[in-house]
Structures are given as structure tokens and as C-alpha cells.
N, C-alpha and C positions, 0 to 999 in steps of 0.2 A: 327444857333440856336442850333442844336444838333451836338455834336462832335463825330465823329466816332473813337472808340478806338480799335486799333488792336496792336498786339505785333510787336516790331521792326523786328523780323525775318520774320513774314508774310508780312510786308510792303516791306522789301528788296526782298523777293522772288517774290512778285507781280511786283515790279519795274523791276526786271531782266527778267521776262517773257514778259513784255510789250515792253521792249527795243529790237528791231529786231537785233541790232548789237551784243548783248550778249544773246545767247541762252544757258542756263544751262541745261535745260531738253529738249532733242529733242522730237519733236512731233511724231516721228515714234515709240517711246517706247510704247505709249498707243494704237497704232493701229496695232501692230504686232499680228499675229495669235499665240495663245498659244495652246499647245497640251493638250486638255481637254478630260475627259471621255465622250463618246457619250451619249447624252440624250436618254431616252427610246423612245421618238417619232422620233428620228433620226435613231435609230438602228432597222432595220426591224427584226433582229433575236431575239430581246428582246420581250418576250410575257409573261405577268404575268397571271398565271392560277387562281389566287385567285380573288374572287369577291370583289368589292369595300367595301361591308359592313364588311369584315374582318378587314380592316384597321380602320374603324370607331369604330367597336366593341372593338378592342384591345386598342384603344386610350381611350375609355370610361372606360374600365376595369382598365386601368392604373390609370386614374384620381380617381377611386373609391377605388381601392385596396391599393395603396400606402398610402393615408391618413389613411385608416383603420389600416394598419400595424403600422404606426407611433403612432396612438392613442392607440392601444392595447399595444404596447411596452412601452409607457410612463405611462399608468395608470394601466395596469393589469398584464403584464408579470412578472414572479417570478425571480428576480435576486439573490435570496438567502437572508440570514439574514443580510448581511453586508450593510453598507451605500453605496448608488450609486447615480449617477447624477440625477435621476428622483425623489429621495426622497422628495425634497422641493416641487415639483409640486404635488406629491401625498398627502403630508400633507396639502397643500392649498386646493386641491380638497376635501379631507376629511372634513376639516373645513367648506367648502361651503355646502357640503352635510348635515352635522350635523346642520348647521344653517338653512337650508331649511326645514328639517324635525322636528325641535324643535321650541318651542314657545319662544319668547323673554320674559324677566322678566315682562314687562308691559302686554303682552298678557296673561301670566300665572296668573297674579294678577286679570285680568278681568274675566278669566275663573273661578278662585276660588271664586270670589265675586258672580258670577252668579250661581255657584253650591250651595253656601250658601243660596242664596235667593230662590232656588228651581226652577229657570227658566230653567236650563238645567237638564233634566232627562235622565239617561242612558237608552238606548233602552232595551226592554225585551230580555233576553237571550233565544234563541230557539235552541234546539238540533236538530240533523239530524233526530231523530226519530219523534219529534214533527212536523218538516217540512214535512216529508213524509206522516205522518198520516193525516195532514190537507190537503195535496194535494190529497190523496185518497178519503177523505170525500167529498171534493169539486167535484171530478170527479164522484163520485157516485151520488151526488145530481143533476149533470147536465144531 
């Protein structure tokens, strides 16, 4: 029903390994002991003086600091007046920021219509002196 697809080279290698008369790869190659560096748990002289939280903290700082540096470099770092590789990204971010903080033409039309009707009234302008005097008056009354 299902046909197994393997490359001809893998089929040939599998056939050669299964045939006891033809051994291309000796089994002793995979079982030989290799000179490796001793693991810390195997070497009694190895003793780390740092607590485990140092490793966790340094890993967390790395995960926070590296993206921050990349973000700062792409959007804020001053490369001078010449065109550089991050200019298209900065222009895109600027357009997004401007569109976020400005009204669309339809929204501006709605606001103008409501201002003309008198629905929207600007808040009264209070100066710092007015605010402090009203605060003191309320405080005296209490």
C-alpha cells in the first residue's frame, strides 16, 4: 500500500551492513574509547565556586540585553547624516508613529462636524496659579 522511498545510496549501505559476508564499516569503530575532556562530575578537582543563580542571571540578562541593543541600534542610534541600512526601517516606523498619533481624513471630518454643531467644547484653560489658588481655597474650607 505504502511505498518506502529511500535513496539508492542508503539502500546500498543498508544492504551492505546486513550482509555478514561484506562488512564495510567495522563494528569496533563505534565502540572504541575516544579521548574526551573529563566531565565536571567525573573530575574531582573541578569545583565551581559560583552559585547556580549566576548562570541563570547571566542567561536572562543576555536574553534581555541583546534584543535591547539591537532595537536601540536599529531605531535610535545616530549613524550620521548619510543613508545607512536602517533608514528604510526608521522611515517605516516614523510613518507608523505619525499614523497612530494623527486622525484619518474621515475622523478629522467627523471631529470638524461635531465642533461645528457645538457637541465638542474645548476644556476650560486653567493656569498653574488658578489651580494652586483653588487647591488652597478647598484646603482652607476643609
